[in-house]
Each structure stands twice: as C-alpha cells, then as structure tokens.
N, C-alpha and C positions, 0 to 999 in steps of 0.2 A: 352734549354741546353740539349745536348745529354748525354747519359749514360757515354760515354767515357770522355766527358768534366767534368762531375761530379766526376768521378773516379780520374782524374788528380788533380782537385781542392782538393778533400779529401786527396789524397796522399801528396800533397804539404803542406796542412794544418797540417797533422800529423807530417810530417818531421820538419816543423817550430816549432811546439809545443814541440817536443822532444828536439830540439836544445835549445829553450828558457828555458825549464825546467832544462836541464843539466847545462846551463850557470848560471842560477839563483842559483842552488844548489852549484855550485863551487864558485861563487862570494860571497855568504852569509855564506860560511863555515868559522869557526874561525881560519884562518891561516894568516901567514905574507903575505905581498904584493908579495914578490918574489915567495913564494910557490904557491900562487893563480895564478900568471901569468904563471908559469910552468904548473900547473894543467889545466888552460884554454887552453894553447898551446897544451898539450897532448890530451885533450878531443877533440879539434877541429881537430887535426891531425888524431886521431883515427876515428872520425866520417867521415872525408873526405875520408879516405881509405875505410871504411866500406860501405858508402852509395854512392860512386862514380857511380857505375852502375845504381842505382835507379835514381840518379840525372840526369845522361845522358839520361836515358829512359824518364824521365819526361820532360826534355828539348826537346827531339826529338818529343814527343807527343804534347807538347805545340806549337812548331814550325809548326808541321803538321796541328794542329787545326787552327793556324793563317793563314796558306796558304789556307786551305779549306774555311775559312771565307772570306779571301780576294777574292778568286775566286767567291764565291757566291755574294759578294757585287758588284764585277765587272759585273757579269751577270745581276744583278738587275739594275745597273746603265745603262748598254747598252740597256736593255729593255725599261727603262724609256726614254732614249735618242731617241730610235727608235719611241716610241709612240709620243713623242713631235714633232719629225720631220714629222711623218705621219699626225699629226693634222695640222701642219703648211702647209704641201703640200695640204691637203684637203681644208683648209681655202683659200689658194691661188687659187686653182682651182675653188672653189665656187665664189670667188671674180671675177676671170677671166670670168667665165660663166655669172655672173651678168653684168659685164662690156660689154661683148659681146652682151648680149640681149638688153642692153640700146642703144648701137650704132647701 
C-alpha cells in the first residue's frame, strides 16, 4: 500500500469517526424525539457543507487509485497472457519438430 493510499484511508477513517461520534452524542442526549431529529438534521447538514471539499477530494483520490490499480492489474494480466501464449507456441514448435524428426 502506498503512502497516498494510507493517507486516503486514514482521512476517511477520521471523517467516519467524527461523524459517528457526533451522531452518537446527538442520539444519546436527553431530548425529545423531534428535537433530536432536528439536531441530527442540522449536524448532518452542517457537516455536509463543511466537509464537501474534503469528501470530493477523497473521492477523487480513491477513484484515481482505483484507476491506477486497474491499469496495473490489466498490465499483469496481459503479461501473463503473453507468457502463456509464448509457452503454447514453444510447445507447439517443439512438438512439430519432434513430429518432423520422426517422419
């Protein structure tokens, strides 16, 4: 895992921890259901406004990391495919040469 991937994971973890902590505090406060719902709505709205740029950045970094990993996997797949084809061709040539020598 690269340093950038670790930073993304850490940032997402911190963000989720903050959201969970705030929601737990709001839900366990001794208020009526209506007050609690309004508080949860306000907290979520405030957090969405406050952290939208960070969320967009984390999403962009995650999608970029996924694209890089997809590219690397495709490269490895293509190398493996080429190796298998090369071995099949070599085996076929070997068999052809053995058949030729026998005839």
